[in-house]
N, C-alpha and C positions, 0 to 999 in steps of 0.2 A: 428284645430282638426277635428276628424270626427265622426259621430254617427257611428253606425251600421245598415246595414239595411236588404234587403234581396233582391234576385235576381240581385244582382249587383246596385242596388240602394242604395246610402249615402245621407246623409245629413254633409256635410263641415260647420264646423263654422268658419268666418273667425276669424283670429289671433285680428282685431281691436276688434269685439265685444266679444271676449273671452277674450283679455284683461280688457276690461271694465266691465261685467259681470262675472266671471271667476265660479260661482256657478250656471251658467243656464244651467239647462238642458233640452235636448229635447230626447223623444224616439217617433220612428218609427214600426209599425207593419202594416204588409203585409196580407192581403185576398183576395184571390182568390175565384172565381166560384159563387161569389153572385149572388142572383137575388132580383133584386129591385124593390118595388111595389109601387104606388101609394095610397095604401090603406089596410089597416089589421085589421080587428075588434078585433082579439086577442092584438093585439099592443094596440091600441086604450083603450081597459080594463085595459091593463098593465101600462100604462101612468095616467091612473084614479087612480088606486092603490099607484103608487108611487107619484104621486102628493099629496095625501091624507098624505101620510107617510110623505114628506115635508114640508106640512103644521102645523103638530105637532112638528116638529123638530127646526124650523124656525118661527122669527116672522118680518114683513116686517120692524117694526121701529128700529129692533137692529140688522139686517143683516150685517150692513157697519161695525157689531163691530167681527162679525165672523173672526178669524184667517186666513183662506185661503183668505176671500175677500179682509181683510186687506192688505195682502200679494200681490195680483195682482194689489190692488189699487196703492201701494206703488211703484210698478214697473212702472205703467204707468206714474205716477208723472214724475218718473226718466227718462223715454224716451219721455217727452213731451206732454202727453197726459193727458185730465182733464177725471178722470175715474168719476166725477158725469156728463156729458154730453156724452161719449162715455163709456159703462158700460165696464168692465170684461165681458168675454162670459158667464161663469157661474151664475155670479151674476146675469147678465140681464135675465138669464133663470129662474132662483130662482125669479125675481122677478114680471115675467110674472104668476109662478105660486102662488105666496103669495098672488097676487092682483087678482087672480079667473082667467085668462086669460089660463091658462096650457101652455103646450107645444105645438108651432106652427106644424101645419101639413106642411110636403114638400114631403117626401115620407120615407119609411119604413127603410132603413139606415141612412139617417141623422135624422130622429127622433129618432133610437134606439140610435145615439152617443150623441144626444143632452139630451136625456131623462139620459143617466150613466154621462154626465156632469155636469146636474143639482145635481145629487143624490152623485154625489163626491166631487162636489166644484173646480174640475180642468176643464181648458179650453182643447177642442177638435177640430180638424179639422179632416177633410178626401177629399182625391182627386182622381179622375180616375186616377190608376196608369197607363193606357194605353196612356194615353195626356200629361205626364210628359216626358220630353225630357232629358235624361241624369240625371247627379246626382244633388241633389239640393244643395244650397249653402244658407246659412244665413249670410247676412252682413248688411251694413248701407247702404240705399239707396243713390243713387245720385241725385242732384239737376236739377229738371226739369225731371224725369225718370215718366212715365207713369203707371199707374196701374187701371185695367177695373175691379172691384170688382164685386160679384154678388150683381145682381140686380142694380147696377148703369146702367144710360142712355148713357154715356160717360166717359170716362178714369179722373181718378184725377190724375194731376199734383202733382208730391211729392216735397216738400220741400229741402228735402235732410236731411240726419240721421236718419228717422225712419228706424226700425229694420224689413227687409223684407227677405223673403225666393223667389230663385227665382231658375228656371232650367236653360237649355243651352238658351233657347228662350225667355224668358219671367217671368215676376213678377208671383210667386203661390199665395202670402200672402202678406199683413203686418201683424207681428208676435206681438202678438198673438190674433188678433181679428177680422181681414177680410180675407178673400180666393177669390181668382179670378175667375170669371166666366167661364171661358175657362177649367180649369179643376174640375168644379163643379162636384160632384156626381150625375148623373140623372139616368133616368129609362133604359137604356144602358148600364151602368156598371157593368162591371163584374171582373175587380181588383181594389181592395181597397187600398191607403197608408193613415193608419190613423196616425195623430202627434197626440201626448200628449205631450202639451204644458207648459213646467214648467218655472217659473220664480224665480230669485232669493229666496234662504228662504224655499223651498219647497224641501223635502228630494225625492230620487228617489224612494224609497219604496212607498213614495205616489203617484207619479206617475204610477209606475207599478201595481198597485192597482187598480185604473181610466182608466188605457189602460185595464187590463182584465176584469173590468167591461163593456166597452164599448164592446169588442169582446164578450161576452158573450151572450151581447143583438143583436147583431148584427149579431151570427151564431145562435142564438134563431129564428130572425124574417127574417133573409135573405138568410140563410144558408151559405153557403160556406168552407173555408176550410183556416186554420190558417198557413203562410208561414214562422214567425218567434217567439219563444218563449223569451219572456222578463226575 
């Protein structure tokens, strides 16, 4: 199965993955001509505003019962990941916010889509499009494959069976929770591939709304031009 992309970039979902998870949906969005900065006072003030809103919407002690949180947790269990030790992305961000720590400051583009992830409850990822080699493929990892995630001092040796996203040269992500160091968004990034990471049980329209929210925030704080519509 192929997920439509942009500028000839596609995500191909391997048949083994599709057979096991037939209702898993992923969306790709491209943004060109972004200007990524280390800091934006306007964004920091907006983050405080959204975090305050989220603290009124959620309670830390009952977060695990939120429908989207439960859906991501269920998927994590199915793929052999303990979600009480490795939190799904949106849940991890919400827990930071609810415990008073807020959204981590990385750069204006990453902070923008992290904010959208927390607000929507949907996992999001972004890659420097100019570092992606060819089409991306979602497949099960092979035993012994190496994955060098963001912030890792050395590559992780995979046991095999994890869901990964790879381009023609290497692994881009362990889906849906860890992205690769080499393709991460930096202050030099100008073209971005935004991935809206669905799991079984989440409707496509919910993913589209999360993607649109992330694009709105990215364009607001980093500029740029959307390359494809959802």
